[in-house]
C-alpha positions as semicolon CSV with decimal commas, in nm:
position;residue;x (nm);y (nm);z (nm)
1;M;0,725;1,272;0,732
2;D;0,491;1,181;1,015
3;K;0,434;0,805;1,001
4;S;0,147;0,806;1,251
5;I;-0,052;1,055;1,042
6;I;0,028;0,871;0,721
7;A;-0,076;0,536;0,873
8;S;-0,413;0,685;0,965
9;E;-0,462;0,786;0,599
10;F;-0,409;0,435;0,459
11;L;-0,702;0,269;0,288
12;F;-0,697;-0,110;0,266
13;K;-0,884;-0,352;0,045
14;A;-0,860;-0,731;0,067
15;I;-0,913;-0,931;-0,250
16;R;-0,860;-1,287;-0,360
17;S;-0,500;-1,368;-0,432
18;S;-0,404;-1,523;-0,763
19;G;-0,197;-1,834;-0,799
20;S;-0,177;-2,150;-0,595
21;G;-0,306;-2,148;-0,243
22;G;-0,465;-2,481;-0,176
23;Q;-0,827;-2,520;-0,076
24;N;-0,870;-2,162;0,044
25;V;-0,763;-1,989;-0,277
26;N;-1,121;-1,933;-0,395
27;K;-1,266;-1,857;-0,052
28;V;-1,024;-1,633;0,133
29;S;-0,934;-1,276;0,041
30;S;-0,569;-1,271;0,145
31;K;-0,422;-1,022;-0,103
32;V;-0,406;-0,673;0,048
33;V;-0,412;-0,351;-0,156
34;L;-0,298;-0,034;0,020
35;S;-0,381;0,305;-0,121
36;L;-0,268;0,646;-0,001
37;D;-0,369;0,983;-0,142
38;L;-0,015;1,111;-0,168
39;L;-0,105;1,458;-0,293
40;H;-0,345;1,533;-0,006
41;S;-0,160;1,356;0,276
42;K;-0,119;1,569;0,587
43;G;0,176;1,362;0,708
44;I;0,403;1,439;0,413
45;T;0,564;1,776;0,350
46;E;0,534;1,947;0,011
47;E;0,903;1,882;-0,062
48;E;0,861;1,512;0,019
49;K;0,552;1,495;-0,202
50;M;0,742;1,636;-0,499
51;L;1,029;1,393;-0,443
52;L;0,795;1,095;-0,402
53;Q;0,595;1,188;-0,712
54;T;0,913;1,165;-0,917
55;K;1,050;0,858;-0,743
56;L;0,721;0,663;-0,744
57;A;0,571;0,772;-1,075
58;N;0,508;0,412;-1,185
59;K;0,317;0,332;-0,863
60;L;0,088;0,637;-0,870
61;T;-0,252;0,667;-1,032
62;Q;-0,338;0,975;-1,240
63;D;-0,508;1,119;-0,930
64;G;-0,187;1,089;-0,726
65;N;-0,287;0,783;-0,525
66;L;-0,009;0,545;-0,427
67;I;-0,114;0,182;-0,481
68;L;0,082;-0,106;-0,326
69;T;-0,008;-0,474;-0,295
70;S;0,107;-0,776;-0,101
71;E;-0,001;-1,133;-0,167
72;E;0,311;-1,317;-0,053
73;D;0,144;-1,484;0,244
74;R;-0,180;-1,678;0,290
75;S;-0,265;-1,460;0,588
76;Q;-0,443;-1,131;0,524
77;L;-0,296;-0,985;0,844
78;K;0,061;-1,074;0,746
79;N;0,009;-0,928;0,400
80;K;-0,126;-0,609;0,557
81;E;0,183;-0,581;0,777
82;K;0,411;-0,642;0,477
83;V;0,243;-0,381;0,258
84;I;0,269;-0,121;0,537
85;K;0,642;-0,193;0,574
86;K;0,680;-0,174;0,197
87;C;0,516;0,169;0,194
88;F;0,740;0,316;0,463
89;K;1,053;0,173;0,296
90;L;0,973;0,365;-0,024
91;N;1,072;0,697;0,132
92;T;1,418;0,578;0,235
């Protein structure tokens, strides 16, 4: 697994977070959605792909895209950092 290649393949989308958040809840898009095309990733070996498909079946779309979210923080940047860490922890 080559983390630098995988990181370059991440796609991010920021959306409005649900729940309480004070005055900014309806104005700021702080929730971060990370997606990774697991099946076509150049940073993951074929053996790792097979293992991850089994291990992460409930987090994959039908097309083999891994979808992870983070909305724990009010900061979009902090949520982005958290979702990246969450993604790399999945393989361990």
